[in-house]
N, C-alpha and C positions, 0 to 999 in steps of 0.2 A: 670471694666465694660466691657472692651474689651474682657477679658477672659470669662466672662459670656456670652457675645454675641457669641463668637466662640464656646463655649460649646453648646449653644442652636442650632446654625446652624448645628453642627455635629450631635446632637441628632435627629434633624428633617431629615437630609439627610439619616440617617440609618433607618428611620421609615417605609420605603416601602409604602404600601397601606394605612397605618395608619398615614402617614406624614401630609395629609391635616387636619385631626382631631387634631393632635398635634399642627400644625401651628395655627389653629383657637383657640385652648386652650391657646396658648401663648399670643394671642391677649387678651384673657380674664384675664390672669394673669399678663399682662404687667404692670399695675399700681403697683403691689406688688414688681416687680423687678426694678421699676423706669426706664423702657425702653421707649424711645420715640416711638410714633406711626410711625414716618418716618422710623426709623430703621427696624421695622418689615415689613413695606411695601416694602422697598428696598430689604430686605432679601427674601420676597416672590417672587420678580422679579428674583432674583439670583437663587432661588431654583426651582421654578415652571414655570418660563417664565411669559410673560406679561399677557396672557389671564387667565390662571389658578391662577396665583398669585394675580391678581386683584380681581377675584371672591372670593378667600379665604380671602383676606384682607377686602373686603367689608362685607363679612359675619361676620368675627371676630370683626371688628370695630363696626358694627351695634349691634352685641350682647353685646359688651362692653358698648355701649351707653345705651342699654336697661337695663343692669345691674346697671348702674349708676342711671338711672331713678328710678328703684326699690329701690335702697339703699337710695337715697335722699328723696323719699317719705316715707320711713320707719323711717327716722330720721328728723322730721320737724324742730327741733332746729338747727341742722346742716345746713339745707336748708336755714333758715333765716340768719344764720351767713355767709354763702357763698354768699347770695344775698347782704348783707351789704358790704362784701369784694369786690364784683363785682362793686357795686355802688361807692365805694371809688376809685377803679381802673379806671373805665370807665365813671363815672359820674352818678348822680341820674336819669337823664331823658334820658339816652341813651338806646335805644332799637334797636338792630341790626335786619336786615332782613335776610331771609334765604339765599339769594345770598351773602350777606356780610359775613355771617358765613361760607359759602362754600369757599369763597376766603381766609378768615382768617385761615381756617384749613390748607391751603397750606403753611402757615408760620410756620416753625418748632419750633419757640421759644414761640409761644402762647399755653398755656395749653389747651389740648384737652377737658378736662371736664369743664373748664371754659366756653368754647363755647357750650358745651352740656347744661350747666346751662342757657346760653342765649336762647338756643332752648326750654328749659322747660318753660321759661317765656313767650315766644311768642306762644307756642302751647296751643291748647284748651283742649286736652286730650291725653291719651297714644297713641292712634292710629295716631293722627296728629303728635305727637312727633316722633314716629317710622318712619313715612313716611318722615318727613323733615330731620331726622337724616340720613336715608338711602340716600336721595338726596344730602346732604352735604358731605357724606363720599365718594361718587363715584369719584369726581374729585381728592381728596386726594389719594385714592387707585390707580387710573389710572396713575397719574403723577409719583408718587414715585415708583410704581412697574415697570413702564417703565424705570425709571432711574436705577433700580436694574438690569433689563434685559440688559440695555446698558453697565453697569459696568461689567456684567458677560461675555460680548463679548470682552472686552479689554484684550490684552496680558499682562503678568506681567511686561514687559518692559514699556508699555504705562501707566500702573497704577503707576509704580515707577517714571516715568517722571512727571506725574500729581501731585503726592505727593511732589516731589522735587520742582515743581513750586509753590506749596502752602506754602512752608517754608518761603520765603520772605514775603508773606502776613501775616503769623502768627507773624512774627517779627514786621512788620509795624503797625499792628492793636493791638499791645499789650497795656496794660494800662500804661500810661506815667504819673505817679504821684509818688511823694516821700513823705514819712511820716517822719516828724521830730518831736520828742518829745518836749514838751513845755520847759522843763528844758534845753535841748540841744540848742534850738533856743535862748532863753534868758538866757545867762549864767550870773548868779548873783555872784558878788564877795563879799566875806565876810570880 
């Protein structure tokens, strides 16, 4: 995945005036490559700076949300399956507000289109969905594009020190469980 991300960044950097169109296109193709939204927003900050990167990310994320709306309305059985899955995950009577969805979009581990599904449920029509989607995408793009701009200003030494500081955290936060097979635990003698 890291190799694919580096390849995409190099491809966009050599795009010249066509780079913003390529960047927005990658937002639309993001689900096919299983890339997180946060990765593309941070990349936008690195490549274009905070202002332009935020604008391109908002456009790309909103177009991705609109595509999701079109696809989900085109496949009603899939929509009902996803709603049932959402109800199992969040509860049957849970209905999130627009501001809650905007805050949840800032959490990188929550699926972007699950929150888009929540927006579809609280929206009255396509226009309302597009407006609320745009409003919930702005904080996501601003914050993570700013992080990307901040990372691009760091020297390689500071980035290396930051990554070395993360190594103990990776070790401390690892999964601490052991799997023992039933037969190994209960050794039966014959």
